[in-house]
N, C-alpha and C positions, 0 to 999 in steps of 0.2 A: 721452383727455385732452379738455378743452373748448377747441376751436379758437378760439371766439369770445374766450374768456378770454385765450388766449395772445396773440391779436393785440391786444386791448385793452391788456394789459399791456405789450407791445412798444411800442405807440404812446405809452403814458404815459412809459415810460423814455426813448423817443427825444425826446419833447417836453422833458423835463427836462434831458437831456444836452445838447440843442442850444440852451438857453436862453442867448442872449447870450454866447457863449463869448469873444468879443473884448474885453468888459468886464471879464471875469475877469482879464485880464493885469494889471490894476492892483491886484489884491488885495494887502494889506499883507503884508509879509514874514513877520510873526509870525502869520499866519492859521493856525488849527489845520487839520491834515491828517489825513485817514484813514490809519491805519498798521497794517495787518495782512496777514498773508501771504496770507489768502483774498482780499486785494485786490491782491496782489503787492507790497505795501510792505515789502520785506525788505531794505532797505538797511543799511549800516554804522551808521547812527544809531539803530537799534533794538537794545537790548540785552536779552537773554533768558538764562534760566537752565535751557535744555532738557537740559544735561548735568550739572546741579547745579553749574554754575560760570557767572559772568557772561561772555558772549561775544557777539559780533556774530551777529544772526539768520542772516546770508548765510553764516556760517562753520559752522552747524550741519549735520551730514551726515544730515539727516532732513528729511521734510516736517513743518513746524510751523506752525500758524495762530496768529497773535498779533493780540490786540486791546489797543491802548495806551489810556491815559485819554482822549485825544481821540477815538478810534473809539468807545469805549464811550459817551461823551457823545453823539456824533453819531447813534448808533443806538438809544439809549434802553435799552441793555442793563441788566437788573437781576438776572437769575438765569440758571441754566445753559440753560433751554430758549430763552432769548433768543439767547445767543451760539451755541448749537449750530445754530440754523436758518440762521445765517450761514456755516457751516462745511461745505465739501464732503466727502462720504463719510462723514458723521456724522448719525445720526438719534437722536431721543429719544422716549420714551414715559414720561409722567409725569403723576401725579395722577388717573388714571382710576379706580383702585380706592380709593386713599388717597394722602394727601399725600407720605408717605415712600416711595412705590412709584415707583421711577424705573429705567428701563432704557435704557442708552445703548449704541447699536451703532456701532462704529467699523470700517469696511472689512470687514463681514461677521461680526464677533464681538460677540455680544450678552450683556449681563448678565442672566442668567435670574432672573426673579422668585423670591424666597425663597432664593436662593443668594447667595454674595458677588458684588460688583460685578465687571465686567471693566475697569473704568476707576478709576485711583487719583485721589483728590482730595487735592491738596496746597495748603495755604494758608499763606502766609508761611513756607515751609520745613518745615511740620509736616504729616505725612501723617494725614488723617482716616480713622477706622475704621468709620463706620457708613454704610451706603448710604442711609439716610434723609436724609443731609445733603447729597447731590448737588445737590438743586435749591432748597436753602435760600438765603436771603440771607446772605452771609458778610461784610457789612460795606461799607465804602466801597471799592469796587474801584478799583484803579490800572492793572492789567495782567492779561490773561488769556492764557495759552499752552495750546494744545491740542496734544498729541503724540500722533502715530498709530504703531501698532505696539507690540510688546512693550516695556515700560519698566521691568519688574521689577528688572533688573540695577541700574538707577539710582534708581528711586523706590520700589521696594519692593513691598509687598503689593497684590494685586487690580489689577495694571497689565498684564494680559494683552493688552487690546486698545489700551491707551493710557494717557495721564495728562492730568489738567487741573490746571494749575498757576496758582494765583491769588495776586496780590499786592495787599494792601490799603494804605491810607493809613498811613504812618508819620510820627509827630510831628517837626516841624522846629524850626528856631531862631526861628520867629516865629509869632504867633497867626494862625490862618486858620479858616475855617469855611464852611458853605454849607447850603443847604436847596433841595429839589426837591419839587413837589407836582403831581400829575395829577388831573384830573377827566374821567371819560368816561361813556359810556352804561352802563345797567344798574346805576346807582348805584356806579360802579367809581371808587375813590379810592385814592391812594397818597401817601404823605409819607415822605421821607428827609431826615434832617438830620445834620450832624456838626460838631464843634469840636475843633480841635487846638491845643494850647498848649504851649510850653516851660515847664518847671518848673525854675527856677534856670538854671544854665549847663550842666548835664550830663544833663538828664532832660526827658521830655516825656510827654503823655498825649493820647489820642485817645478821644473819646467819640461814638458814633453811635447812631442810633436809626431804626427803619423801621416803618411801619403801612401796611397795605393791606386793603381790603375790596371786595367785589363781590357783587351778587345773582345773578351767573351769566347764561348765555344762555338756559336752559331752566327750564320751570315744571312743577310737579307738578299735573296737571288734577283728579286725584281728591281732592287735599287743597286745593281751592279756588284753583287756580293759584298755589299757594305758591312761594316762591323757595328751594326745598329740594332742588334737583338738583345744582347746582354752584356753590352759594354759598360764600364763604369769607372769613374774617377772620384776619389775622395781624399779629402785632406782635413786635418783638425790639430788643434793646439789646446793643451791643457796646463793650467798653472795652479799650484797649491802652496799656500803660505801658512806655516804653523808657528805660533810664538806662544811662550809661557809669559803670561801677564803677571804672574806672581808664583810663589812656590806650589799653589794648589789650584791654579787656573790656566787653561789652555784655550787658545783661540785657533781655529782651523778654518781657512777662507779658500774656497776654490771657484775657479771659473773655467769655462769650456766653450769653445767655438769650433764648429764642424760645417763642412760644406760637401755636398755630394751632387754630382751630375751623371747622368747615364741614360740608359733605356728603361722601358716599362712594358707591362703587359706581355711578358714572356710566354704566351700561350699559342696553341693550335686548337681549332674546333674538331671534335670527333662526334659523329652521329651514332644514335643508338636506335634506329628504326628498322626492325627485322623485316616488315613487309616491303619496304623500300629496298632493303638489302637483297631480297629475292631478285630483284631487277639489276641492282648494281651492289655487289657486296660491300662497297665502301660506305654505303649508308647504314651498315651494321657492324661496327668496328670495336673489337676489344682495344681498350686504352692502351694496354701494355704492348700492342703490336703496331702503334701508330709510328709512321716515319715522320720525324720532324722536319718540316721546311718552312721557310718564312718568305712571304711574297707581298707584304704590305706595301701600299704606295705611300704611306706616311711614315716618316721616321719618328718612332716613338721617343719621348724624352721623359726624363725624371729628375727633378731638382728638389734638394732638401737642404735647409739651412737651420742650424741649430745654435742657440745661445743659452747658456745657463750660468747662473752664479749662485753660491751657497756660502753660508757662514754658520758655523758651529762653535759654541763655547761649552767648556766643561769645567766645572769647579767642584773640588773635593771638600766636604765638610768632614767633620770628625768621624761621623758615622754613616754618611750618605754621599752620593754624588748627584749634582744637578747638571743635566745636560740639555741644552736648548739649541735649535737650529732653525734656519729659514732657507728656502729655496725659491729661486725664480727661474722659470724655464719658458723658452719661446722656440717653438718648432714650427716652421713653415714648409710644406711640402706640396708639390704639384706634379701632375703627369699630363702628357698629351700622347694620343694613340689613334690608330685606326679604329673604325666602328665595328659593329656586330650585326647589324639588322638587315643586311641586304636581301636575305631569303624571304623577309616578311614585307617587302616592297615599300618600306617607309620613304625611300628616296627615289623611287623609279616610276611613279605615276605622276604625270603632269597634273598641277592643281590650278588654282585661280591667280596664283601670285607669279611674278617674273622669276622669283628666286627659286620656286619649285619646278618650273619650266626649265631653268637653267641647269638645275641640279639633274633632272632626268635626262636632258639633252646631253649633258657631260658624261653621265654614266653610260648612256647608250654608245657614245663615241669610243670611250675606253674599252667597253665590252667588245665592240667590233674589232678593235685592234688586238685583244687579247684571246680571240677565238681558238687559237692553237697554243696558248701559253700553258706551260706545264704547272698547273695549280695543285694545291692539295686535293687528295681524293674528297669527294666524288668527281671533282674536275669536269663537271658538265657546263661548258660555255656555249650558249647559243648566240644568235645574232641580234636577239632582243634583250634588253635589261630587265623585262618583266619575268618573274620567277616562273619556272617551268610548269608549277601546278595551275598557272593561269594561261600559260601559252605553251602547251607540250610540244609543239613543232619547233620554235625557234626560242623558247624561253631558256632561263640560266638558272644555275645553282652556284652561288658564290661562297657560301659559308660565311666565316668571320674574318676579318683582317685580310681582305683580298686586294689585288692590285687596282680593282675598279674604284670609281668614286661612289659606287651605289651603296656603299655601307656607311658613308658619312664619316664624321670624326667624333673624338671625345676629348674633353678636358676636365680633369678633376683636381680639386684644390682642398686641402686640409690645413688650417692654421689653428694652432692652439697656443695660448698663453696661460700660465698658472703660477700661482704662488702659494707656498704651503709652509707650515711650521709645526714644530713639536717642542714640548717641554716635558722633561721626564726626570723624576727623582727616583734613585735606586740605592739600594744598600751597597756597601763596599766590599761585600762578599767574604767578610772575615768572621761571620757568626754562623750559628746553626740554621738560621733562616735567612734567605736572600729574598728581596722583594723589589718591587718597582711599581710606580704609578705615573701617570701622565695624561696629557691631553694633546689633541691634535686638530689642525684646521688646514683646508685646502679650498682654494677658489680656481675654477677652471673657465676660461673663456674660449670656446672653440667655435669655428665656422667651418662648415663642410659644404662643398658644392659639387655637383656632377652635371656636366653640360654636354649635350650632343649638338653637332652642327652639320650642315650640309657641306659636302666636299666639293667645292667648285674648281678643284685643281690648282688652288693657290695656297695650299698649307692651311695651318691652323693658327688662329689668332688666340693666344692664351689668356682669355678672359671668360668669365662665367656667362656674361651676356654679350652677343654682337648682333647689332640691329640687322633687319633684313637686307638693307643696302650694302652690307660689308662683304668682304670676299669670303667670309666664313660664318654665315648667319646661323644663329642659334635656333634649334628647333625643339628642344626639349631641356628643361632645366629643374633641378632640385638645388635649393640653396637655403640653408638654414643656419641660424645662430643658436648655440647651445650654451647655457650657463649653469654651472654646478657649484654649490656650496656644501662642503662636507665638515661635519663636527664629530669628534669622537673622544671618548675618555677610555682609559684602559689600565689594568692593574694585573700584576702576577706575583706569585710567591713560590718558592720551592724550599723543602726542608728535608733534612735527613732524620727520618723517624728513628731509625737504628743505624748502627755502623754500615749496614749493607742495603737498607731500604730507603729510597728517596721518592717523595711524591712532589709534583709541582701542579699548580693550578693557575689558570689565567683566564681573562675575559676582557672583552672589548665591546663597546656599544657605539655604533655608527649611525649617524642621520645624514642623509644625501637629499638636499633639496635641488631638484632639476627643473629647468625651464627651457623652452624651445620657441622659437619664433621664426616664421617663414619670411625669407628675404627675396622671394621670387617676384618680379614686377607683374602688374596686371596687364600683361601683352599676350599675343596670340602667336601660335606657331605658324610661321610663314608657309609650311608645307601642307598642313591639314586644316589650318584655320581655327583649330581648337585651342584652349588654354596651353601655354607653353609648359606648365607643370600639368601633366594629364589628370592629376588628382584634384585640381581646382574645379570649382563649379561655375557654371555660367547661368545668370539669372537675368532674365529680360535682355539678353544680348550683352551683358556686362559680365566681365571675368571677376569673380569674387576672390578676396584675399583669404588666406586660411588663417584662422584664429590661433593665437598663441595658446600653449599648454603648459601645465606645470604639475609636478608630483613630487612627493617626499617618500623616500624609501629608507626604512629603518631595520636594523638587526643587531641582535646580541650574539656575539661569537665567543663562547666558552671553549677552553681546552684543558683536558686533564692528562697528565703523564705520570707513569709509575716506572721505577727502575729497582731491580733486585739484583745485587752482586752475588751470583751463584757461587763463584770462586773469585779469587783475585784476578783471573784472566777472563772470565766469562760473565756477561751481564744479560739478564732477562728484562724485557721492556714492553710496555704497551702504552697506547695513547688513543684518546679519542677527542675529536674537535669538530666544530661547525665552520663551514666556509660560507663566504657571502660576496656576491657581486651585485652591485645595484642595478636595478632597471633603468630604462631610459627610453629615449625617443628616436625613432627613425626619421629619415627625410619626410617632411609632412606630405600627405597626398598618397603614400604607399599603399595603404589599405584600399583606397578607392581605385587605384590602378589595377592592383591584383584581382579586385573583385569583378571589375568590368572586363578586363582583358582576358581572364582566365575562368573564374567561377561562372560568370554569366555567358561567356562565348563557347567554351568547351565543356562545361559541366563539371569542373573539377570543384573541390571543396576545400581550397587552401586557406587557412585562417592566419592572415597577417594583419597586424595592428600597427598603427602610428606610434603606439607605445607598447615596449616589451617589459616583462615582468622581471623582478629580481630573481637571482638564482641563489639558492640555498642548499647546502650539502651537509651530510653527516658522515664522518669518516672514522673508522676504527683502524688501528694498526697494533700488531704484536709481533715480537721478534727476539732473536738471541744474536748477540755479537761478542766476538772476543778473539783470542788467540790460542794456538796449540803448539805443542813441541818447541817450547820456549821461544815462541814468536816466529818460528819458520812458517807456520800456517795462520793466516788471519781470515776471518770469515764475518758475514752478516747475513742472516736468513730472516725474512719478514714475510708476513701475510696481511692482507688488507681488504676491507670491504667499505664501499662508500655508496650511499644513496643520494641522488641529487634531484631536487625538485626545481622545475622550471629552467633546466639547463638552457643556456643561450646558444643559439646556432645561426650561422650565416646563410642566407638563401640568396641566389642570383637568379633573376628573371629577365629574359630576353624576348622581345617580340616586335610587333608593328610600331608600338609606342616608343620603342627605344630599348634602354637597359634600366634595371633597378637593382639596388643593393639593399638588403633590409636584414635586421636581426629578428628572429622569431625564437619561440620558446618550445622545448620539448618537456612535457609535463613531468615525467618521472623516468629517470635512468638508474639502474643499478650497476655498479662496477666492482669487481672483485679479482684478486690475484694473488701471486706471490713472486718473491725476488730474492736472489742468491748472489752474494759477492764473495769471490774466494781468491786468495792470493797465496802463492807458494814461493819462497825465497830459498832455493836449495843450497846455494852457496853466496856468499856476500858479492854483490855486483850484478847478479842474475835473478831477474824477477819474473815469474809467469803468472798471469792473472786472468780471470774470466769472471762474467757476470751474466745472469739471464733474468728476464723478467717476462711473466706470462699474465696477461690481462684478459679477463672475461668481461662481457657487458651485456645488458639487455635493456632495450626500450620498453618501459612497462606501460606507458601512457603517452599519447601524443595527439591531442586535438587538432594541431595544425595539419597533420597528415596521419590519420588513423590506421591507415594500412601499413604503417611502419612498426607497429607494435610487435615486439619480438626480435626486431633488428638489433644490431650493435651500435655502440656509441660512435658517432662519426669522428674521424681523425685520430682514431685510436688503433695502433698496431696490435695484432694479436700477440705478438711476442717481439722482444728484443734480445739479442744475444751479443755480448762483447767478449772478444778473445784477444790476448795480446801477450807481448813479452818485450822486456827491456833488459839489455845488457850493456854493462860498462866494463870493458876489457883494457887493462893497462897495457900500452904499447912500449912506452919508456917511463922513466920516472916522472914525467910531468905531462905526458900526452896519453889519453884514452881513446880507444875505439868505442864509440857509442852508436848503439842500434835500438830502434824502437818500432815495433810493428803492432798496428791496431786493426782488427778485423770486426766490422759490425754487420750483423745481420738484422734486418728489420722485417717483421712479418707482414702478412697480407693486411691491407688497410682499406676500409671503406670511408669515403670522404662526405657522404650524405646520408640522411636518415632512409632514404629510398634505396633499396640494395637488391636483393633478388626479387624485385617487383617490377610491374608494368604500370604505365600511366598515360592517359591521353595527353596529347601535345597541340600546339597551335595547329599543326597540320591536320589534326582531327576535326578542328573547326572550319578550316579553309577548303579541304578536299571535296566535301559534298557539293559545295557551290562553285567549284572551280571547273576549268575546262576538262579536267580529268574525270569529274563526276564520280569519284570513289567514295566508299563508305567511310564513316568517321573512324571506324575501327582500324582502317588501313594506317592511320597515323598514330597508333599506340606505339610507345617506346618500351624498350626492355632494358632495364638498367643492371642486369647481371654482368655485363661486360665492363661496368665502370669501377671495378674494384682494383686497387694497385696490387700487383703480385708481390711476393716476398722478394727481397734483393740483399745481396752482400756487397760491401765496399771495403777494400783493402788500402790502408795508407801505410807507408813506410819511410823510415827516416835512417840514414846511415852516414857517419862522419867521424871526425876527430874533434876532440875538445881539449884544450889546455886550461891553465888555471883561470884566464881571463879572456879566452877567445874560442871560437868553434867554427868549423866549416862543415856543413851537413848538405848532403844530396837527398832530396826527397821525392816521392811520388804520392799523388792524391789520386785515389781510384786506380790503384796500380793495373788491375785487369780490365779497365774501361767498361765496367759493368753499366749497362743502359738501363736507367730506371725513371720512374716519374717522381717529380717533387710534390706535385699537387694535381688533384682532380677536382675542379669545381663543377659539379653537375647542374646544369640549368634545366630542370625537369620538363618544364613545359616547352622549352626550346627543341627538345628531342635529342640532347646529347650533352656533352660535356666540354669544358674548356680546360686543357691539359698543359702541364708545364714540365719540361725535362729536368732531371737532376744534373749535377756536374759530371762532366766526363773526365777522361784520364788527362793527368797533367804532371810533367817533371819539371824540377827546378833545383836551384842551389840556394843555400842560405848561408850568410856570413854574420857573424857577430863579435863585437868586441866590447868589453866593460872595464871600467877602472874604478 
């Protein structure tokens, strides 16, 4: 960790915290106060729905992080990545490959890319079903609750690691509205606005809109320093209509449309080949020392379009409430980008077709033009497009995403439509026992495609299949249709056994019927002449289709919680629950590709299947929460242990066949840790808060990669530390000086099961028969340099606030800490694909409400 950064950050926090505390005693009684459990603000005044019923946060028998409307405004939170950075024990990777690509890790359980999420997203009581929505703007937020540990028994599908519960603005009985605008460096702008109005005496409507744009932090040097690396433009509109259909019946209808366009695949390649590094150090690189530069000859794009509509009706009977809702969601997203496979000669050896000859000739021409171009290390460009292992004298090393056409192109598409609904009957909460029962249904229709094409210097045709005669002929294609039907029943009850002892039990039984069918046409790769999906079989010269598959995954998810009121201000609690993520299917043909390209070629024993197994976890948590010194000190201390069977994990493979994305299973992982949240309010208007989480983990069994037993759970930070302070200091009778500082330290993180380990690579198979005539062991990779180091990021907000307006200056990553967002290790490639985190940015924010 950067010690100078830590000291500077501590000094900044201390200066803010100690700024005129005596004057803060005169803060007006109605001054907004931060209120979130990550800051210890867990008093009885905060009402949450953590058990799908309204209750005091202090009475919830679990660690819950809550951000009220005041805290959301004070921190500038807009989307999930904003509030997750303020939450101990939770990390996020989002937007590195594309906008809908978000993985949230809670206490060592991660959402595997291309599988279902491990975290449920519930907005205004409705469970969202598409992982692409996890980091989207969900409208005008009014409260955020982050629940840790299995929540499937209460919140349903994909809540194995926890749940994010959002509440948005609901129309009231008076006209209100507001607008917020931001302007920051890199042409970064944001505007949000809303209006809420009653309609007659029994209905109301909320309309909100959002727009944001940025040029991003990085530039493509090959394309004239263009703003095409991490630029983005997003806009969306949300509508909500709420009406009383009678004295006991409420109708809540919502609709949302959003559109995003920008860049994708914000990665550089980093090699981890120590024997190659003895010749050129750039071949053996610590990912934390990589200098990020972008030279792709393809302008990457990312498009996402979202439409969803829902209706919820709630009717109160004399002793119970019936709630029913239905949700329709349609999310289409796609990306185009440069390819990854230049070093494995996919597009550089002329074949028997005109297209392959044209691809090789084009690559040779651009290579000669780029002989002296400053590429990313190892920067070896010869006069021949043939990889240097085959032509040591004049061959080339391109890495991935190079300025040449030798690495081809890629187009990826993911379209998902789903419809879901729930019916729930629950008690009205006015008796000694509260209960609920219900049923749930979901249908998902998903289509996923990954297409590689030859780069003939004429750009990308954004289609999954382009004929050999086109300007971007498809040379590899995975394209599958996935259908899922989910059925579930659930029930829960909690009771006050005594005045101080409460027990709650819940259970849910899920059945997921899954089907997959290959949509790849029976055509051949114009470069190699083989099947266009390398996993297809050829019988008597005829490419065979891949047969459809189906599977049913079932699981019962119980949960038991206990709470004992030790004193009026302190509660002891414990809980146990089972988490569940359904199994599913990879793109068909994946297993055959891995077996032929790696296991048979270089002698590895990587176990990948076209079908991956369900993930089941058993989690225990115990803790104490409460207040001391008449509420001056608020705290929450918890310990946890989770055992996960068949943890789902994302693997990325690159080779002469192209690229492959799959989900594999880690047979058994144990996770354990502790968490402390503490807040002190020395005087009214001044709050100092801190939180820390420490997570240990161990892979107990892993048939996919047996050498990884004993390693840590991937994507899991060793620890997170949150420190901060907030000060509201009156300047005049109606104007306050407001200051908020948040410092987040994220501990060392492995992103793959292979950690301080070595492994053969494709170079191990190519070298013995190449012009270099080196032993296979020369191509072995060492992945001890692929761990992300600890880093700290400081955010600061300072400004003035009136009764209905504010002017705030803010800094994101105040000290410009350079850190990694994600490290995707492609083990048999011999390196990793790494993406940088956000850099320093200053801006100003204006808001007005009425």
